[in-house]
N, C-alpha and C positions, 0 to 999 in steps of 0.2 A: 243637440238635435236641431232639426230644421224648425223654422217658424217659432222659435222661442220655447221649445219643449224643455221641461226641467230634467233633472237627473233621471237616469235610467232605473235607479233603485226602486224595486217594487212595481215596476211598470210591466205591461203586457204587450206582446206583439203577435200579429197574425200575418203569415205569409201565404199567399194564394198562388199555387203552381209549384210542382215538385220536380221541375227540370233542374239543370245545373245552376241556373241563376237563383232559383228558389232555395235550393239546398245551401248554396253559399250565403245567401241573404240570411237564412235561419241560423247558420253557424255564426255569422258576424253579430247578429242580434243577441244570441245566447251568450256569446263571449263578452258582450257589453253589459250583461246582467239582466236582460229582459226575459221574462217568462214567455216562451215562444211556442206557438202552435203552427204547424205546416199542413195545409190542405192540398191534396192532389186528386184530380178527377179520376185518374185511372188507378190500377193496382200496382203500377210499376213506377219506380223513381228514376230520375235522370233524363227524361225527355228523349232528345236525339242521341244521347249517349246510352244506348240500350244494349241488351244482350239477347242472344238466342242460341239454341243448340241445334247443330246440323251434323249428322253422321257421327254423333258422339263427341263433337268438338264444341266447346263453349266459345262463341265468337261475338264480336261486336255487331250489333244490328244497325248501328248508325255510325257516328264518328269513330274513326279508328286511329286518329293521330291528332297532333296539335302543332301549330306553327311555332317555331322557335325564335320568332322576331322579337319576343319579349320573354322574360323569365316567369310570367304570371302563372302558367300552368305548372311549371317545374317547381316553383316556390310552394304552391298549394299541395302538390304531391309530396314534397318534402315534409311539410307540416303534418301530413297525414301518415307519415312513415313509409312512403313509397319512393323515396329518392333513389334507392338502389334498384328500382324496377324500371327507371327511365332508360329507354334504348333508342338508338338511331336506326333508321331503315338500312337495309342492305344497300351498298353504294352502287347499285346497278343502273340508276337513273330511270327516267320516264321517257315515253315516246308520244308522238302525236300522229294520228292517222289523217292524212290529207287526201283530197280527191285523186291525186296522182301517186299515192303510195305513202308508206310510213317513213317518218323521220325521227331522229333523236330530238327530244325537246331541248331547246337551248337552256344552259344551266344558269345563266345570269339574267334573270328576268323578274318582273313583278307583274302579275296578271298576264303573263306571256309577253309583255313589252320588253324588248331586249335592251340591255345596257350597252351593247356594242353591235351595231348592224352588220359589222364585218366579221364577227365571230364565225368560225367555220360552220358550226351547227345552225346558226341563224341564216347564213348565206345558202346552205343546202335547202332550207325551208323556203326562203324568199326568192332565190334566184338572183342573178346579177342586177336586174332592173329593180327588184324589190329592195335589195340592200342599198342601191344607189338612192332610191327615193327616201328610204328611212334615214340615210345619213344626212339628208338635207335638214333634218331636225336641228342640228347644231348651228346652222346658219340662220334659222328663223328667229325673229324677235321673241323675247321671252313672253311678250304679251299674247302671242298666238296660243289659244286654248286656255288662257288663265284669267281673262278679264270678265267673262260672264259670271253672273252670280252662281249659276249651277251649270254643270256639264255632264253629259253621259260619258261613259268610258269610250264608246266608239267615236264620238265627236272629237274627243281629245286626241285619240290615236290616229284617226284619219287625218286630222288637220296637221299633225306634227310628223307622222311617219308614213302615212299612206294606207291604201286599201289592202295591200298584200300582208302587211304586219297585222292588220285587223283580222283578216279572214283566215290566215294560215297559222297565226300564233295566239292572238288574243281571244278570238271566239271559242276555240277549243278549250282553253284554260278557264275562261270565265264560265262557259257552259258547264264544264266539269265541276267547278268549285261552287258556283252560285246558281246553277241550274237556270240560267237566264241569258238572253241576248244582251251583249254589252251596250246596245243602243238604248236599253231600258234602265240601266243602272247608273246611279249617281256616283261618279268617280270619287268624290270626296267622302263617301261612306265606305266604299269597298277598298279604297287605297288612300286612307287619310294622309294628308301632307304631300301627296305626289305633285299636285298642281303648284303648291307653294314651293316645292323643290325646284320646279322649272325656273321660277323667278330667282331663286337663290343660286342655282348652279348653272343656269344658262340654256339648258336643253332638257328634253324629256329623258333621253338616254342617260344624261348625267344625274338627273333626279332619281332614276331607277338604280343606278350604280350606288348612289349615296344611301338609298334605302336598304339595298342588299348589304352594304358594308356595315350599316348600323343594326342589322338583324342580330338577334340573340345568338349566342354560341350554342353549338350542339352538344349533347351530353357526352358523346364519346366518338364523334365522327368528324369528318372534314367539314370545312365551312368556306364561305366567301367564294372567290372565283374558282377554286378547285372543286367545289361541291357540284355533284351531278344535279340535274333538274329533278325536283321532287324530293331532294334530300334536306331541305330547310324545314323539316318537321321531325318530330320525335313521337314515340309511343310508349306504352307501358307493357312490360312482360305480363302476359295473361289477358291483355286487351284494355282499352280505355274504360270499359265498364267497371273495372276494378276500382277506378277513381270514385265512381258513384257508390259502390259498396263501402268504401272507406269513409266517404262523407256521411252516409246514412249511419254507420256504426258510431262515428264521432258525434253526430247529433243525438243519438240515443244516450251515449255517455254523458252528454251535456244536459240531459233532461228535457230536450225538445219533444213536444207531443207530435207524433207523426200520424196523420189521419188520411190514409189512402182511400180511394173509391168515393170521394166526396167532392162533388162539383159545386163551385160557388155560383149561385143563381142571381144574387142581387147584393149591392153594396149600399149602405146608408150611413150618413153622419149621425152621431148621437151626442148628447151632452158630454159623455165621457170620452168619446173618440169615434170608433167605427164599429159597424155591425155588418157581418156577412151572413146572408141567408143561404143555406145549402140543404135543399130538400126540406125536411121538417125540422132541421137543426138550425140554430143560430149561434154565431161566434162573435163575442165582443172583445175588443182590444183597444189599447191606447194608440197603438201604431199599426198601420196597415201597409204591407208591401205586396204589390201586385207583380208577379213574375210569370206572366202569360204571354202568348203570342200577341202581336199588335192588335188585330181586330177584336180578339176576346178581351184584352185588357181595357181598351177604350170602351167597348160595349158594356162591360161590367160597371164601369165608373161614370159614364156620361150623365146618368140621371142624378147621381150624388154630386158630381162636379160638372155642371153644365158647360163650363168653358172648354171642356174636352170635346164637346160635340163638333163634328166636322173635321176632327183630327184622326179619324180612324183610317189606318192604312189598308191597302188592298191585301188580299191573302197571298201567301207565298205560293210558289209553284208546287204542283203535285208531283211527287217523286216516288218511284218504285226501285227498290234495291233487290236484285236477284243474287243470291249466294249459291254457288255451286261447289260441292266437294267432289272432286273427280280423281280417278286413278288413271293418270296419263304420264308415263315415265318420260316422254319427250319434253314435258314442261320443266323437267329438272334443269334444262339449259337456259331457262329464263329468256325466252326468245324476244320478249319486249320489256326487259328490265323489270321494274317494279309495277309497271302498268302503262296504259296508253289512253290518251284523250282523243276524242273524235271531232274533227272539224264538221260543223253542221252541213256543209255542202257535200260531204262524202256520201255517195250513193250506196244503197244496199245495206247500210248499217244503222240500226235503230238506237243502239246504246250511245250515251254521251261520254261514257268513260268505262274503263275496265281496270280494276286493281288486281294484280296478281299477288294476293296477300301472303302466300307462303314464299314468294320470291322477295317480298318486301321486308318481312319480319322473320329473322332467323329463329326466334323462339317458337313461332307458329309452325315453321317448317319442321323443327325437331318434334313438336307435339303431334303433327299430322303423320309423320313417318315417311319412309322412302316412297317416292313416286306418287304420293298423295298430295293434291293441291287444292287450295281454296281460292276461288275466283269470285270477285264481286263486280257485277255489272249494274250500272245505274241508268235509269230511264226517266225522261221527262224534263223539259226545260221551258221556261217562259220565253217566247220570242215576239219580236215587234209586229209580226204579221198575225199573231194570235194573242192579243192582249189578255184574254181570259185564261190563258195557260194552255200549253200543248199537252194533250193526253199522253201519259207515259207509255201506255200500250193498252189497246182495247182488248176486251175479252177476258178469259179466265187466266188464273195463274199458270195453268198447264200450257196455255197458248203462249204466254210470255216466256215460259221455260224453253219452248221450242225456238223462239226468237233469240233467247240468250245463248243457247247452244250454237246456233248459226253464227251469231256475232262473235262469240269467243273463238270459234274455229277460224273465222276470217281475220280477226285482229291478232291472234297469236300464231297464225300460220301453221297450226297443228290441229288435226281433227279432234274435236271434243264432242262426243256423241252420248246419247242417252244411256248406252250400255256402259259408259265410263263412270256414270254417276254413283257415288256412295251416299249422297243425300243432297237435298236442295231446299231452299226456302225463299219466299217473297215477302218483303216487308214494305208496307206502304206508309209514306209520310205525306199527309194531306196538309199542305200549308205550313209545315214545320220549319222550313228554311225561311229566315227573314228575307223580305224582298225590298231591297234598297232602291226604289224607283227614283228617277230624277226628281229632285225637290224634297226627297225624304229627309235630308239633313236638316232642312228648315223645320219640317214637321217634328223631328226629334227635339230640336231646340225649343219649339213652342210647347210641346208636351212637358218637357222637363221644367220649363218656366212656370207653367200652370201648377204642376205638382209641388214645386218648391214653395209656392205661395199658399198651399193648402195644408193646414195643420195635420201633422202626423201621417202624411202620405208620401210614399215613394214608389216609383215604378222602375223595374229593371227587366232585362231580357235581351235576347239576341237582336230583336227588331230595333232596339235603341242602341245597342253596343256595336252591332255589325256582325257579319257572319264569321263563324269559327270559334273554337274554344278559347284561343288566346285572347281574342277581343272580349268575349263574354265574361271570362273569369276576371280579367283586369278591370273592366268597366264595373262589374257588379261590386267588387270589393271597394273600388274607389268611391262609388256612389254611396255605399253603406257607411264607409268610414267618414265621409263628409256629412252624411245625414245624422250620424251619431255624435258628432262633435258638440 
């Protein structure tokens, strides 16, 4: 264990936060022999990997897939007995809605950055002048975009490939995945190793190609250059929330004490280790693992660990997810493949992305039945002109439903009306997505250095690991395994 901790035998651990990081941390601690308690402020486990019921279907209310660039999630699923449930999306590919119309999203990209500016799909999105400018990347010195200590995604892309790549490819992808303007995001956090790859391979396009080539294999689908855009992910039959259910069941079998509906109010050092105050209750343990969002984690600990003061990150963007279950036979044709991302400059559309879930997942299409479709539209992104966060949609859920129906009709080119609804729901995520602002990588390094020097303390979570299940699962397990050595 860190800071000279003795053997785990007979020791206790307390995990605060019951999202994916907290569940995994509790599992690792229990497997190491620590008597473990897990506190969660809400009555639901899994955080952003949630579930809800809409029109009789049990659906993901948050994350519905995981990136296959590593085997981290697949390995965890296999350990939990879910290996046979891993599925690839339908190979229909994804689209991007540009101000001048929809285009197929190029298949060989990272954050929308193309590996080949002359790929036909890229050229259709950029035009001749845009592809010409992007191709200058291979003639630029490798120092362009790589020498600064920190860089935003947009600064890197604009310097090496130009404005059209940024606006027509990168902004829609980054907005859809990270709910943010690429000008605000630290490229080293959202695409680790990409800048180093420029130095190694000579260009941004070559670095992207190398990352794509090194991505994890897919469970049963195509990969590499032949893969459609949006196919470098996998899911679970029944939904990603089944991973949470399996984790919780595993923790119960391992004897972990699960305490939902209990919010940690204060943390303090004790002669024995740590004490957490939660309402009128207190919890003592030798080891404390904090698995909360960044602002909450630093806020909880900064009195007990004064060195953390000043390292609190800003909140993540506010996001709303509108799920529509509709009876529209025309959608059987999958008019926009598995979904469509929206360029911010596109007039008349408020959504930042639409996922056609029944077109993406064959198991869900079978469960929904003929002519019945599940659409997921997301709203809200942080942009550079509104640092405090762009409101996802003002007004009531009913007002947002009207907007979602209009957006779905426009994006899918098929009328989707209130009369087609079998059911709908709106889920709000207030700051749940980690926000990797420029300079955040250094903040993460500082926070981890401070925690490593504090006896019996570890901090994990998406704000430290990076966005996405693959990053969170891999990082949490690595951190726990190093901590328990």
